[in-house]
C-alpha positions as CSV (number, residue, x, y, z in Angstrom):
1,M,102.9,90.8,94.3
2,W,106.5,92.0,94.2
3,L,106.8,91.4,98.0
4,T,106.4,87.7,97.6
5,W,109.0,87.2,94.9
6,P,112.2,85.4,95.9
7,V,115.4,87.4,95.6
8,P,116.9,86.9,92.2
9,K,120.6,85.9,91.8
10,N,121.8,87.6,88.6
11,E,122.2,91.4,88.0
12,S,119.8,91.7,85.0
13,T,116.9,90.1,86.9
14,I,117.6,92.2,90.0
15,S,117.6,95.3,87.7
16,R,114.3,94.3,86.1
17,C,112.7,93.7,89.6
18,I,113.9,97.1,90.8
19,Q,112.5,98.8,87.7
20,Q,109.2,96.9,88.1
21,F,109.0,97.9,91.8
22,Y,109.5,101.6,91.0
23,W,107.0,101.4,88.1
24,D,104.4,99.9,90.4
25,M,105.0,102.5,93.1
26,S,104.9,105.5,90.7
27,H,101.9,104.2,88.7
28,P,99.4,102.6,91.0
29,P,96.3,100.9,89.6
30,K,93.2,103.1,88.9
31,P,91.1,101.6,91.7
32,L,93.8,102.5,94.3
33,R,94.1,106.0,93.0
34,I,90.3,106.4,93.1
35,T,90.0,105.1,96.7
36,N,92.9,107.3,97.8
37,W,91.2,110.3,96.3
38,V,87.9,109.4,98.0
39,A,89.7,108.9,101.3
40,G,91.4,112.3,101.0
41,V,88.1,114.1,100.2
42,T,86.4,112.3,103.1
43,A,89.2,113.3,105.5
44,A,89.1,116.9,104.4
45,A,85.4,117.1,104.8
46,G,85.6,115.5,108.2
47,V,88.2,118.0,109.4
48,L,86.2,120.9,107.9
49,A,83.0,119.7,109.6
50,I,84.6,119.3,113.0
51,S,86.3,122.7,112.6
52,V,83.0,124.4,111.8
53,V,81.3,122.9,114.9
54,I,84.2,123.9,117.2
55,I,84.4,127.4,115.7
56,L,80.6,127.9,116.1
57,T,80.5,126.6,119.7
58,G,83.8,128.0,120.9
59,G,84.8,131.3,122.3
60,V,86.9,134.2,120.8
61,W,90.2,132.6,121.6
62,V,89.3,129.3,119.9
63,R,88.3,131.3,116.8
64,I,91.5,133.2,116.8
65,L,93.5,129.9,117.2
66,Y,91.6,128.3,114.3
67,V,92.2,131.4,112.1
68,M,95.9,131.2,112.8
69,I,96.0,127.4,112.2
70,Y,94.2,127.7,108.8
71,G,96.4,130.7,107.9
72,I,99.5,128.7,108.5
73,V,98.1,125.8,106.5
74,A,97.2,128.2,103.7
75,L,100.7,129.7,103.6
76,A,102.3,126.2,103.6
77,L,100.0,125.2,100.7
78,F,100.8,128.4,98.8
79,K,104.5,127.8,99.3
80,W,104.1,124.2,98.0
81,V,102.2,125.3,94.9
82,V,104.8,128.0,94.1
83,Y,107.7,125.5,94.6
84,T,105.9,122.8,92.5
85,R,105.3,125.3,89.6
86,S,108.9,126.5,89.6
87,F,110.2,123.0,89.7
88,S,107.9,122.0,86.8
89,R,109.2,125.0,84.8
90,E,112.8,124.1,85.6
91,R,112.2,120.5,84.6
92,K,110.7,121.5,81.3
93,F,113.6,123.9,80.6
94,R,116.2,121.2,81.4
95,G,114.4,118.7,79.2
96,A,114.4,121.1,76.3
97,V,118.1,121.8,76.8
98,E,118.9,118.1,77.0
99,R,116.9,117.3,73.9
100,A,118.7,120.1,72.0
101,I,122.1,118.8,73.2
102,W,121.3,115.3,72.1
103,R,119.9,116.6,68.8
104,D,123.1,118.4,68.1
105,A,125.3,115.5,69.2
106,T,123.6,113.0,66.9
């Protein structure tokens, strides 16, 4: 819907349109989230099924290649999880510090 809106002329309307755009992007409707989840699970199952067939019918070098690929993917996933957890802890700490500063200032 926001793609069809005409461009507003005053600053307050532009600001509200930008805020609405970012809200819509960061909080998609529930049906969209569900279909994205289903699509992700289906894609992962398809990749896994194809990998199993290739590993079972392939030779030794194909199996070694797939072990290396899945190992690299697992390491990247592990790194992402560690980074996300540390960023989440840092964000919680900064939020607590900012709340304390505002509490002391007011």
